[in-house]
Structure formats: structure tokens, C-alpha cells
N, C-alpha and C positions, 0 to 999 in steps of 0.2 A: 790761124789767121793772124796777120800782123796789122796792128792798128796804130794810128797816130792820134793821140788825145791832145787837144790844144785848149787848155783851161788855166786861167790865172789864179783862181781861188783855190788855195791849198786843201781845204776840207772837201770841196766838191770834186776836185781832181783826184784826190786820194781815194775817195769813195768809188768813183767811176772806175778807176784803174784796178782797184781791189776786186770789184765785181766782175770785170771783164777777165781778169787773170784767173779767177775761180772757175770761169767757164772755159778756160783753156786758151785764151788769146794771148798773144804777145803784145804788150802795150808800151809804146814810146810816148812818154808824157813830156810836153814842153809847155812853157808858161807865157809865151808871148808870140806875136805874129812873126817877128823877125827870126826867132829860133825855129818856128814851124816852117817858114819858107826854106831855110837851110836844110832842115830835116827832110822835107819832101824832095829837095834837089839831090839828096845823097842816098835816099832809101826808097824802096818800093813798098807801098802800103795797100792793103786790101780795102781799107776805108779810113776816113778821117773824121773824127768827132770834134766839132769845132764850135767854140764859144765865139759869138759875133763881136762882143765888146772886149777887146784885148789891148794891152799896152803895146806900143811900138807900131805894129801894122794891124789894122782892123781885120776882123774875120772876113768881111766882104771883099776887102782888098786881097786877102790871102786866097780866097776862092778864085778871083780873077787871075792871080799869078799861077796857081797850080793848074787851072784849066789851060793856061797858055803853054804849059809844058806837057800836056796830054792826060792829066788826071781827069776823070769824070766825076765831079762832085756836084 
């Protein structure tokens, strides 16, 4: 399973990514909404784990953007 993790806190992000990788998932970790928008435009993800309070583009704004290009989040 390929996942996108959007989390700006380094400790939380590293912990989530580590746990998901141990379970066999591939995790692309980005730290702000702008990077997340670019990543979703260029990659196919099975799921997106999203922090709502992000630098750059808010998590809710990102949800609106990715839904506009066909992701079901």
C-alpha cells in the first residue's frame, strides 16, 4: 500500500512513518500543504494521512484540492 503522510511535526511524522513501514506500507512523508498538493498531483496514493494545521496550505484546503482531481478523501 502506498500512503502519503502530511505532518509538519518531525517527531509525530517520524513515528507514524516508522510504524506504517513496519506494517509493510510505502510512505511518502511531506511536511506542508504545498508539498502535499504537488505530491498528490504526481503520485497515486491508496490513502492520505493528513494533519489539518499545516504551514503553507491548510489540511482542509488540501482536501478540497485533491478531491477536485479525483481523490476520495
